[in-house]
C-alpha positions in Angstrom: 11.3 -5.4 18.3 12.8 -3.1 15.6 15.8 -4.1 13.7 18.1 -1.0 12.1 19.9 -1.7 8.8 21.3 0.1 5.6 21.2 -0.7 2.2 23.2 1.7 -0.4 24.4 4.2 2.1 27.0 6.6 1.3 30.3 6.4 3.8 29.8 9.6 4.5 26.3 8.7 6.5 27.5 5.8 8.1 27.6 7.7 11.3 23.8 8.2 10.7 23.2 4.6 11.0 24.8 4.3 14.0 22.9 6.9 15.1 19.7 5.2 14.3 21.0 1.7 15.5 21.5 4.0 18.4 18.0 5.5 19.3 15.6 3.1 17.3 14.8 1.3 20.7 14.1 4.8 22.6 12.1 5.9 20.3 10.4 2.5 19.6 9.6 2.5 23.8 8.5 6.2 23.4 5.8 5.6 20.5 4.9 2.5 22.5 4.3 4.3 25.7 2.5 7.1 24.0 0.2 5.2 21.0 0.7 1.0 22.0 2.2 -1.9 21.2 4.5 -1.4 17.7 4.6 -4.6 15.4 8.1 -6.0 14.4 9.7 -3.3 12.5 12.8 -3.3 10.2 14.2 0.1 9.6 16.4 0.9 6.7 18.3 3.7 5.9 19.3 4.6 2.3 21.2 7.3 0.3 19.2 6.3 -2.9 15.1 7.4 -3.2 14.9 5.2 -6.3 16.0 2.3 -3.7 13.9 3.8 -1.2 10.8 3.3 -3.4 12.1 -0.4 -5.0 12.1 -1.7 -1.1 8.8 0.0 -0.2 7.3 -1.3 -3.7 8.6 -5.0 -3.3 6.9 -5.3 0.5 3.9 -4.3 -1.1 3.4 -6.6 -3.9 4.6 -9.3 -1.7 1.9 -9.0 0.4 -0.9 -8.5 -2.9 -0.4 -11.4 -5.1 -1.9 -11.3 -8.7 -0.5 -7.4 -9.5 0.0 -6.9 -13.2 3.4 -6.0 -14.6 1.9 -2.8 -16.1 0.4 -2.0 -12.5 3.8 -2.8 -10.7 5.9 -0.7 -13.2 3.5 2.3 -12.6 3.2 1.8 -8.6 7.3 1.8 -8.8 7.5 4.9 -10.6 4.4 7.0 -8.8 7.0 5.8 -5.4 9.4 6.6 -7.1 8.6 10.3 -7.6 7.4 10.5 -4.1 10.3 9.3 -2.3 12.2 12.0 -3.7 11.2 14.7 -1.5 10.0 11.8 1.5 12.2 11.6 4.5 11.0 8.0 5.2 8.2 5.8 4.0 6.1 3.4 6.0 4.6 -0.1 4.6 2.9 -3.4 5.5 5.5 -6.1 5.7 5.0 -9.8 5.9 6.3 -10.0 9.5 4.9 -6.1 10.9 6.4 -3.4 8.9 8.9 -1.9 7.1 10.4 1.9 7.3 12.8 3.3 5.3 14.9 6.1 5.7 16.4 8.5 3.0 19.3 9.8 4.2 19.6 12.4 1.3 16.3 14.5 3.0 16.9 13.4 6.7 20.5 14.6 6.7 21.4 14.9 10.4 21.2 12.8 13.5 18.2 14.8 14.6 16.4 14.5 11.3 16.8 10.9 12.0 15.6 11.0 15.2 12.7 13.1 14.3 12.1 10.8 10.9 11.9 7.4 12.8 9.3 8.7 15.6 7.2 10.2 13.1 7.5 6.7 10.8 7.3 4.2 14.2 3.9 6.2 15.2 2.8 4.8 11.4 3.4 1.3 12.2 1.6 1.7 15.4 -1.3 2.8 13.4 -1.3 0.3 11.0 -0.8 -2.4 13.9 -4.2 -3.5 14.7 -5.5 -6.4 12.4 -8.6 -3.8 11.6 -6.6 -1.1 10.3 -4.0 -3.7 8.4 -6.6 -5.3 6.6 -8.5 -1.9 6.2 -5.1 -1.1 4.5 -4.6 -4.1 2.6 -7.9 -3.5 0.9 -7.1 -0.1 -0.3 -3.8 -1.4 -1.2 -5.6 -4.0 -3.5 -7.6 -1.1 -5.0 -4.8 1.0 -5.8 -3.0 -2.0 -7.1 -5.5 -3.3 -9.4 -6.4 -6.7 -7.8 -9.8 -5.9 -5.9 -12.0 -2.8 -6.4 -13.6 -0.7 -3.8 -16.7 2.0 -3.8 -15.4 5.7 -4.6 -16.7 6.5 -0.8 -14.2 4.2 0.7 -11.5 4.9 -1.3 -12.3 8.7 -0.4 -12.8 7.6 3.4 -9.8 5.9 3.7 -7.6 9.0 1.9 -9.0 11.1 4.7 -7.8 8.7 7.0 -4.6 9.0 5.9 -4.4 12.3 5.9 -5.5 12.2 9.5 -2.7 9.5 10.5 -0.7 11.9 9.1 -1.3 15.0 10.6 -1.1 13.0 14.4 1.9 11.8 13.2 3.5 15.3 12.9 2.2 16.3 15.8 4.3 13.1 17.6 7.0 14.5 16.3 7.9 16.5 19.4 8.3 13.4 21.2 12.0 13.1 19.9 13.2 16.1 21.9 12.6 13.2 24.7 15.0 10.8 23.5 18.6 11.0 25.0 21.8 10.2 23.8 
């Protein structure tokens, strides 16, 4: 199941929200048929990179309890820096996954379609219980709540790179979404 909403969207970008609501079920079905089951996905479009970072960080902070305020501030600042140049971000959420799309980077309907497919591939990658637990351990490490051995951190970061490559290759599936 996928839900689409808007947060801090410009009036000139309302058509992108409508487009996302139209193509999201098709994109989810396409990714589901190609890669496998998707969790519940909450897709939010925003025109504010700062808001994109806040939404993503809040979802992660809700999952990882015991994060010190200084670590929260540093994580949000790092995420804000990365959000300036990102079209979208996928994070784990309590009921599945949260996808936030930045309409300042994904400016056209085609950009929204490609970004949606890309981010839905990431939701699939994080869907299995083992992948979810592995990601949670990495998050706990990154947020200063838990500790992972250095080799496990390097191995997981290499996995993140492989997942990003897989999602980029899957962007070609967006051409199969008809309007």
